[in-house]
LUMSE-983520 format. One record per residue (C-alpha): residue in one letter; x negated, y negated, z negated. Coordinates in steps of 0.001 Angstrom, whole numbers, plus 524288, in hexadecimal, padded with zeros to 5 digits. Each point is the difference from the previous one (the first is absolute). Layout:
aXYZ...
//
This chain:
xAABC966AF89B244x80E4C7FB547FC84x8098A7FE1F80A17x801657F0C57FD7Bx7F185800B68073Cx8026080C2C8087Cx80DC47FA258067Fx7F9E87F4E9808BCx7F0027FDBB80292x8021C7F34080322x807017F9907F3F8x8008E8012E7F1D9x806147F80A7F61Fx7FA66800E87F08Bx7F7EA7F6197F605x7F3517FBE37FFF8x7F8CD805EC7F52Fx7F10D7FAB18017Bx7F90E7F63D808D5x7F41F8051480142x7FA2A7F83080B80x8042B7F13C804F7x7F5777F9728094Cx806E27F1827FC0Dx7FC7F7F99E80A60x8093B807D58095Fx809828081B7F86Bx7FA6680D7C80332x8023F808267F40Bx7FEC980EBA7F910x80B79803CC7F77Ax805D980BAF7F9F8x80FA78018380338x808F8808ED7F7B2x8087E804E18098Bx80AD9809917FA46x7F6E4808147F64Bx7F3537FFC880733x7F5377F4E58018Bx7FB957FBE680D53x7F4007F758803F6x804227F42680A5Ax7F5E87F8C08079Fx8021A7F60B80819x803927EF2A7FF5Bx80AC67FD247F447x7FBFD7F3927FD31x803717FC637F0B0x8073680DDC7FD56x7FE20802377F1E0x802D28097F7F6B0x80CE4802777FA2Ax8066E7FCF380EE2x8083B808FC80839x7FEFA7FE8980CE3x802178091F80E68x7F42A8014A806ADx7FF24804D481040x7F4FE8066C803DAx7FA2380D4E8036Cx7F6FE809F57F8E7x7F21480176801ACx7F43D808A67FB88x7F5667F7827FAF1x7F21A80689800BBx7FED47FAEE7F2C9x809F17FE867F7E2x8097F8091680531x80DC17FF408055Ex806847F0997FF79x80AC17F8BE80588x7FB147F693808DEx80B607F4E47FF8Dx802C87F76580C05x80A877F9337F9E3x8081A7FCE97F1A4x80B227FB957F95Cx7FE677FADC7F2B6x80B78802447F5E2x801857F7D27F4B0x7FEF1806CF7F402x80CC5800447F981x7FEC7806A97F35Ex7F89C7F94B7F479x7F76380C2B7FECDx7FC4C7FC7480C17x7FF597F207800F1x7F5EF801827F3CAx7F9C280AFC80652x7FE427F4EC80CCCx7FB577F4F87F6DCx7F851806E77F75Bx7F8DC803BC80B88x7FA9F7F31E8026Ex807517FEC680D05x8012F7F10B7FBBCx7F6BA7F7FC7FD52x7FFDE7FAAB7F0C7x808A380AA87FC49x7F9B780BF07F896x8033D80A027F863x803517F9BF7F2C6x807B87F2EC8068Dx8079E80A9580971x80480808347F3F6x8063D7F0E07F94Ex8067C7FC9A80D85x8061380DBA8022Ax80381800B47F1E2x806DA7F22D800DCx8078F801BC80D22x7FF8F80EC98039Bx80347802AD80E3Bx803987F21A801B3x7F11E7FDB07FE84x7FCD07FE9180EADx80C167F5D18029Bx7FBBB7F86D7F50Dx7F1177FEA88060Bx804DC7FD1280C03x80BCF7F5BE7FF4Ax7FE797FC6D7F0F7x7F2767FEF97FCA6x800957F5757F65Cx807EF80BA47F743x7F38A804E07FEC5x7F89D7F5777F8A8x80A688037B7F4F9x7F75980AE97FDEFx7F4A07FE247F725x7F1E47FE2A806EEx807487FD8080D44x7FFF07F12A80107x807467F9FF80C45x7F68B7FD77808E4x7FB3D80E3A7FD9Bx80DEA8046280357x7FDB77F5FB80D0Fx7F4C88088680546x805DE80E197FADFx80AD07FC37808BDx7F8CA7FACC80AABx7F8A080A34800E4x80BB580A717FF9Cx8054B7F97380A9Ex7F394801B380652x8002880D0C800A8x80EBD8025D80393x7FF2B7F5BD80B25x7F6C9809F380601x8093E80A7F7FC28x809BC7F822806B9x7F9127FC8480C14x7FA4680E8280128x80F298045A7FF98x803CD7F80580B04x7F4BC8017E809D6x7FDBF80CF07FE53x80B1F805CE8082Ax7FA097F86B80A99x7F3318074F7FEB1x7F7227F4987F97Bx7F606807487F63Ex8018B7FD227F2E6x7F10E7F7FA800C4x806427F912809F0x80AC77F9E37F845x7F75D7FC807F4C9x7FA527F6E180AB8x80D1A7F9E0803C8x802947FED87EF87x7F2E17F99A7FF9Ax805CA7F6DF80804x80D627FBD17FF2Dx7FEEB802857F072x80CB2804AE7F7BCx8088D7FCE7807C2x7FC418078480B9Fx809A78093380430x80A3B7F7D97FEA0x7F7DB7F5BB80838x7FCA880C42808A9x81040804F07FFCFx804E27EF6B80438x7F4D97FDEE80B36x7F82580BCF80420x7F9567F7C4806FBx7F6CB7FA8B7F8CFx7F88A80C0380069x7F9C57FBE680D50x7FC087F4107FAD7x7F3FE806FA7F86Bx7F52D809D38031Ax807F180ADC7FD0Dx7FF0980B11809FDx80E647FE23800C7x805B98007C80F1Ax808AB7F7E9803B7x808B180B388068Ax80127805AD7EF7Fx804187F30B7FB83x80ADA7FEBF80B69x804AB80F287FAD0x7FF0E7FA327F1FCx807F17F2F980392x80A7D80802807E1x802658085B7F4CEx801817F4B77F741x808CE7F8F980670x7F9717F48A80730x807507FB1280B13x7F6C78022180F53x8024E7F13B80087x7FB797FCDB7F2BDx7F6B07F2518021Bx7F651809327F688x7FD9980B83808C8x7FEB37F6D680AC2x7F6567F8187FAA6x7F82180C067F98Ex8020C8057B80E90x7F8687F46280634x7F67F7FF2F7F5FEx7FE6880E6B8045Cx7FD487FF8380D69x7F5687F3E27FC3Cx7F90A808227F5D2x8006880D7E80664x7F8447F89080C96x7F6987F9E47F6A5x7F80E80F9C8027Ax800B37FBD980D9Dx7F86A7F2A67FCBDx80A347F5BE803BDx801107F5627F535x80D027FB5E807F6x808FD8050980905x806377F67080BC5x80E817FE987FC72x804CC8053380D62x7FA4680B287FCF1x802808020B7F07Cx80E9E7FDEE80343x8038080BFC80750x7F7AD809667F96Ex806717FB017F3F8x80D6A8029C80754x7FE5280D8D8033Ex7F952803877F40Dx80D717FA167F5EBx809A18034180B46x802E37F0847FF61x804227F64380AD6x7F5527F4068045Fx8070F7F5B07F9C6x7FFAD806AB7F34Fx7F223802BE7FE44x7FC427F27A806CBx808017F75C7F615x7F9ED809097F3D3x7F1B27FDCA80643x8041B7F0B480361x804588011B7EE85x7F351808B37FD5Dx7F7A87F1DF80462x809657F73C7FA1Ax7FE10808697F17Fx7EF8C8005580160x801C480E7180240x7FBCD8005380D5Cx7F6537F43B807B6x802807FD1C80CEEx7F7AD7FA6780ABDx803017FACE80DB6x7F4BA8020380A41x803597FCDA80C9Dx80F5C8044480232x7FF0180B147F76Fx8023B800157F227x7F8108087C7F6F2x80618805117F24Fx7F4988049D7F65Ex7FEFE804397F157x7FB787F4327F9CDx7F47C8062B7F872x7F9F48020E80E42x806697F3DC80361x7F87F7F70D7F628x7F3E38083A800C9x7FDA27FD2280E38x803EB7F1377FEE9x7F6EF7FE887F49Fx7F4F0807B480641x8002C7F62480CA0x7FFFC7F5967F6E8x7F68F8035A7F738x7F78D801FD80D22x803DE7F1908044Fx7FCD37FA877F342x7F3F28060480019x7FC017FA2580C44x803CB7F4167FBD9x7F68D7FFC57F298x7F2AE8007480750x7F6C480A3880090x7F62F7FC95808C0x7F4408018F7FCEAx7F1B97FE4E808E8x7FB0E80C0F80232x7F1227FE1A805BBx7FB108099680AC8x7F27F7FFB37F8DDx80909807EA7F4B8x8057E80A98807E1x7F2408014A80730x7FC14800D57EFC1x809DA80A327FC04x7FD348071580C03x7F1C7801927FC48x802E98027A7F17Cx80B2780BD980336x7F7228041480C7Fx807CA7FFA180A06x803C67F6CF80BFBx80E577FB28801C6x805467FF3B80D8Bx8068F7F22680298x80DDA804C27FC02x7FAC48050A7F28Fx7FA2F7F1F380038x80D527F8E0801F1x805E6809A37F58Cx7F6007FA667F4B9x802277F13F805C8x80EDE801A77FF97x801B6806127F296x7F8277F48E7F99Bx8087F7F46A80A2Dx80D2C804B77FB9Dx807C68048E7F44Fx8056D809D0806B1x7FA3D80A6980999x802C980ECC805E8x7F4088077380498x8031D80AE680A53x7FCFE80950808E5x7FDA280F078027Fx7F85E80B197FB31x7F1ED7FD5C80195x8007E7F0FF802A2x7F8C27FB997F47Fx80AE97FC2D7F82Ax7F7F6805177F357x7F33E7F8EC804AFx807547F36680126x8069E7FFD77F513x7F44F803717F7ADx7FA627F47E80592x80C687F76B7FBFDx7FD7D804457F199x7EFAE800468004Fx802287F13C8048Bx80B6B7FCFC7F561x7F8AC805267F51Bx7F38B7F94D80444x808CA7F2C97FC2Dx8036A805AB7F357x80DC1803718049Ex80894809DE7F6E0x80404809678094Ex80B2680A837FFB4x801C680CB480779x80E4780653800BEx8053780A6D809F2x80E74804637FFA2x7FBF080F977FB01x7F601805417F6BFx7FA38807DD80C76x7FE497F22B8057Bx7FA227F9FC7F5A4x7F6D4808737FE65x7FA8C8021980CCCx7FE3C7F1138012Cx7FA91800D87F2EFx7F52980A6B805B3x7FF247F69F80C03x7FF047F2A17F9FEx7F7CF8034C7F184x80ADE7F7FD7FB5Ax80991805A67F736x80D2F7FE53806B7x80EA98026E7F7FBx80B5D805D78063Ex8080C7F3C18022Ex8099E805297F540x7F59B801A57F596x7FA287F34680476x80DB57F7AE7FD2Ax802D4809467F5B3x80CF68055380348x809BC8034F7F5AAx80A96806AF802CBx80EEA7FAB37F99Dx80EFC804127FFC0x8053A8010480CE2x7F3B5807EF804ACx7F9E87F2F38061Fx7F3417FBF97FE65x7FB397F34B7F7B8x7F3137FD4F80244x7F90E7F8467F43Dx7F7A97F89F809DDx806D47F4BF805D5x801997F212800DCx7FFCE7FE6E7F1A7x7F5548099C7FD56x7F8A37FE3980C43x7F281808C780389x7F3427F8627FE44x7F854803AA80C1Ex7FD157F66F80A74x7FF6E809E680B37x80A6F80B147FF6Fx7FD1D809B880AC8x80B7880BD180418x7FB4880B1580717x809D48097B80800x809EF7F429801C5x806B38077380A2Fx80596806737F42Ax805B67F3847F76Dx80F007FFF180199x806F07F3817FC9Bx802D17FF7D7F272x7F174803B67FB9Ex7F8CC7F60B80A1Cx80A3C7F5F27F828x7FAE3804327F346x7F19C7FD5D8063Dx804737F327803AFx805CB7FDE97F1FBx7F3FE804517FA00x7F58D7F86A80345x7FD907EFC67FEEEx802277F79380B5Fx7F02C7FEE980117x7FE4F80D6A8006Fx7FA018038180F45x8081B80E1C80340x7F97D808DF80A1Bx8083E80B1280594x7F90580B05805A9x806D780A47807FAx8015A804FA80D80x80AD47F9B880767x8032680CBF807D2x802D88098E7F30Ax80DBF804237FD92x807647F5437F8AAx80394801437F098x8077880ABF7FDE0x808CA7F5CE7F805x8065B7F596805DAx7FA737F4D9806FFx7F5F58004880907x7F5017F4217F9FEx7F3B9801C880668x80719802F780EF4x808EE7F49F7FBA7x7F4C47F79A7FCD9x7F5E18027080B6Bx809777FFFF809DDx8046B7F3647FAD3x7F50E7F6CD804C9x8016E7F7297F43Dx7F541806297F733x7F1337FFB7802BDx7FC3B8100F804C6x7F4808056B8059Cx8023680D6180707x7F3E78075D801C1x800B28087D80CFEx7F0D0800F280248x7FB908112A7FC6Dx7F338800747FA6Cx7F7EB80A7780455x7FDFF808A47F3D3x80EA47FF318005Cx8018F802AE80E46x7F9A780D7A7FEB0x80B8D8046A7F8C4x80B1E8074880726x8097D7FC127F670x7FCC47F1E0801F0x7FF937FE5D80DFFx80D3E807F28019Ex8066E7F82A7F6B2x7FCA17F48C808B4x8026F806BD80C59x80E65804D47F90Bx802F87F15D7FD01x7FA767FAD980CE9x80A9E8090A805A4x7F46E8086C807A5x800BF80DE480079x7F508803077F4DAx7F47E80BBC804CEx8047080CE17F912x7F7808085A8079Cx7F4457FB6C7F694x7FF2680C587F55Bx7F1137FCB37FAAFx806557F3B87F859x80A107FEAC7F522x80A71800838070Bx8085280A0C80622x80BB48041680498x805A680DFB7FFA5x809C78032280A08x80B3F808EB7FCC0x80DE18027480527x80991801A37F58Dx804887FC607F3AEx7FA7F80C077F67Dx7F31F800E7808CCx7FC257F1927FA4Ex804308039C7F2AEx7F76880B0A7FE81x7F5327F956805F7x801067F5AF7F691x8025E808607F53Bx7F2B6806E880606x7F99A7F3AA80168x8014F7FCC37F151x7FE4C80CD07FB45x7F3C98067C80482x7F9B97F85180E63x7FD457F3207FC1Ax7FB12805CF7F137x7F75F80A3A8078Bx7FADD7F54980A47x800FF7F3C07F6C8x800838041A7F45Dx80B947F77E7FBA2x80A2C803947F64Cx80CA68035580231x807247F72F7F949x7F5F47F3E37FACCx7F96F7FEB180D95x809E980136809C5x80CEB7FA2680200x8095E803F880900x8074E7F44E80738x80E0C802B8804B5x807F57F710808AAx80B10805677F991x804DA806107F39Bx80B918080080638x7FCF380AF080A55x7F78280B4F8005Ex7F55B7F82C801E9x803CA7F5507F4BAx7F9A37FCB67F39Ex808FE807C57F824x8009A80DEB80798x7F1417FDFE7FFA6x7FF1A7FC3F7F0EEx8066E80D707FCDEx7F80A807B2808CDx7F20D7F78E7FCD1x806118031B7F123x7FFEB80EA480174x7F0CD8010380799x7F8E57F59E7F689x80399800D07F2A2x7FD5080C967FA12x80A587FBBD7F318x80A5F7FFC880A92x8094F80AF67FC74x7FC847FE727F084x806087F7F27F5E6x805C07F58580606x80A937F4767FF6Ex80AAA7FD0980A0Cx807717F45D804BBx80ADD8016D80B0Fx7F82580B938064Bx7F2167FD9B7FF25x7F7A48058F7F848x7F4287F9AB7F88Fx7F51B808967FA85x7F2A47FBFC7F9FAx7F5A47FBA88098Cx80B777F9C580A84x7FD447F42E805AAx80B147F6567FF0Fx802C77F0D980411x8067C7F75D7F7EDx80BF47FB628097Dx804007F3AD7F8F5x7FAE37F5777F5D8x8038A803997F25Dx7FACD7F5C37F89Fx80353806397F303x7F91680C747FFC9x7F3F08020A7F5CFx7F2DB803D5805E6x7F4AA802D57F7EEx7F1398019580654x7F4A5808A57F9AAx7FA3D7F30A7F902x80B5D7FDD57F7B8x8045D7F523808DFx810D57FF747FEDDx8087C7F936809A0x80CF97FEB080973x80302801E180C0Ex7FF61809A9809F5x802FB7FB8480F47x805AD804AF80CA2x7F54E807DB806F5x7F526803237F57Bx7FB0E80DA9801EAx7FEAA808A37F52Fx7FCAA80D317FB48x809458082A7F7EAx7F762806367F3DAx80953805A17F653x80E16804B280198x8089A803457F13Bx80C49804DE805E3x8047B803337F151x7FF377F1EE7FE78x803617FDCD8101Cx7F4887F4BF7FE9Ax7F3B7800398088Cx7F37B7F69380295x7FAB27FA8280AFFx7F18F7FA2F8009Fx7FF437F595809B9x7F5487FD4680913x7FB967F4E87F713x7FF9B80AA87F439x80D967F9B27FADFx8065780D377F8A1x811007FDA8800A0x808E68094A7F80Bx80D0D800FC8093Ax80B20805797F939x80CCA804B9807E8x804757F1CA7FEEAx7F5BD7FB7080A7Ex7FCB880D3880764x806EF7F98E80A96x7F5DB7F5868018Cx7F6A38081780431x7FEF480B8880D9Fx7F5A5808C98040Bx7F51F7F902808AFx7F72180A708063Cx808C67F96080B5Fx805F17F3BC801F2x8048E7F6E680A2Dx7F7917F6F38065Ax808537F4A27F9A5x7FBFA8040F7F2CCx7F0BB8023C8039Dx7FFFD7F07D8035Dx7F25A7F9EA7F7BCx7F9FA80DB37FC9Bx7F57380675806BBx7FD2E80D858002Dx7F3F18065F803B6x8083380AE880819x80D8F7FDC380787x807F68097580612x80B1B7FC72806A8x80A8C808F780605x806457FA2280E2Fx809D88081E803B5x810737FBE08029Bx7FCD07F35F7FADBx80BFB7F89B7FFABx801D47F55F80906x800897F39F7F654x7F486803F37FB1Dx7F7B58033680C72x7F8B67F39480153x7F27F7FA27800F2x7FDC67F9CA7F3ABx803A280BB07F64Dx7F63E8082780708x7F6C47F58B7FFDDx803E07FF4F7F10Cx7FAED80E7A7FDD6x7F44F801F480702x7FB217F3CF7F855x80338805247F3BCx7F2E880A2B801EEx7F4DE7FDBF7FCE3x7F58080B90804ACx80AFB8091A808A5x80B287FF9A806A6x8066680BBA80487x80D5D7FFFB80984x8089E80CA88000Bx80B068006B80A82x803A27FA5880CF2x7F6367F65A80794x80C1C7FC398078Cx8069E7FAC27F3B8x7F42E7F9D77FC4Cx7FDAE7F81080BE3x80FAE7FC898009Ax7FB7B7F9897F123x7F4C97FB1180832x807E07F7AD808A7x80BB17FC5C7F763x7FD087F1257FA40x80C22800CF7FBB3x801007FB127F375x80ADD801007F3B2x807DC7F3C98027Ex7FF327F87E7EFE8x809307F5948005Cx7F98B7F6A97F4A4x8013F7F1E87FE0Cx7F1E77FD1F7FC6Fx7FBD67FA0F80DCEx80D8C7F56980195x7FB987FBAE7F23Dx7F0F07FD1B8047Ax8059C7F85680BE1x8088E7F6C77F7E8
//
């Protein structure tokens, strides 16, 4: 090997001889690079790298088990071809759409080493060449600028550790002049879902010479605080709390921040509402979502919908279904007909499904068009099985599309509403403000809306407290079922869940049922027991598959007993492919057979089912299994529970994570045959009743807790619910 490669194993310079593979979606490329007198195979995300180009590559040499020694590229910097011969090779390679070998020869023959300058800055001169029209010349120039726009933003941001694939996304968001736009105001990177932290943007702003007191910085900081608190469920924040936090973050004084807040309200980049003596500030999307929900519910209430139900009709449904309704269930059926909007809530075993089946049967008898929906694929599948009516996910029902700025557009809206007479939404505790707004916009004013859920479950992962706010407002018709039916009362899962939510101490002494507590006195012994349960004991005793039938639910992601550590351990114990062919992302290895979860909505991901059906969209909380790993192409395939097969590339590996163990928050809307829950060293903010209750009620057949009983009992007694700042109740009260 020559000295040019041996002297620096982490940086090489050379000319692209051949591009042997490229994934057009994410820029993953395999190319032969001429380094000195030798050829090197370089692999990595190198968007638009073309034959004839010179570049400097940073990375490391790796030994591929099939293809041998390769240079794995972490970052690269393209050098514009300078000589006529290099430009000819570059243009002849097809790097620029519309320029083939014959056209490349004509351009270089006429303009020589100045060819690329002509293409970029004087494209009309290309039209003097026979066969190139003015329109074609413009298209060639636009394509060239697009490629070098990505080059410019990559050069600008690579020193900050921003990957080439992330730079491609930034380019797609801001266009050809993105490098200039980011240099002028790096805080624009905070406005979109680009996975770039505010702290990193602060570093850029300092390097780019932006003043600490610049208005653009202060505006971005205030928006950053509000956006960060969306993940805590808050759709708004009290001004009296927001300003001190902003002062500390931005190292600015109170009056300056207050002045900026007022200016943002005046410019409509923030929304403001006074409640009593407190002023609340919100991002406009969330403010108007909650305002619209309240207005739509009120309008629906005024539009009628009062339909009489004869008791004999309910008796008929009882006979047809072979059941006997208790009084509250009969009340729920009548309420569904007498109102355009209602809520049916209740804990496990209280007969929500029975009441719902009665409502569906009676509406069906009256020839009403009924539509069922749920927030997740698992929840939709479950309600389909319980009612016999096909349920769709809300995103599928509303025909969600991905648009620019990573925002969602629903095809179903006021201009293209659903045709149903009755819309039933299950697992309503999972509804966040923006999603429920979309639902309300998708139905006609005359459509009856029935929300079904458990008001004691955790609220939605995203911002808002829709079900809780509606139930607690006292402004909407609501039936809460509380009687536990005899068959359900025989389940310790059901009886203990009700004991927990009632603040009582569950009976942990019964070892003959479906609820067990295994006491352990250290974090290590807890994780060891969880591994033993999942890999052997529960399989031997009940026949449960450790990957598909058992779900480990953790209060937290962190610590030894959290989901991150449990995932690493369970992967090694349960997946026989661990240690083989894999892809990695930020230290996490993915193998064939791994159980994974989508952790953000992506409306652009294409899926295919075995029957040939093709569609788009994979959503936060969807769980699937890796069926293929292609290390050479940097891709893997995941098949989700509803048979959707999705191809993931390096660009979107950040959107999945291992799911042998997940947090309790992520389990909302799902049920599992067996739940194993480590309870040890639970952080104080997470040691509360509703979190434990949610974990217990996720188990269909068996619940096993492992850890410290005193922590378990403290959680039962702690009725402190996580505070969420929202405005929905205030709008309903107006």
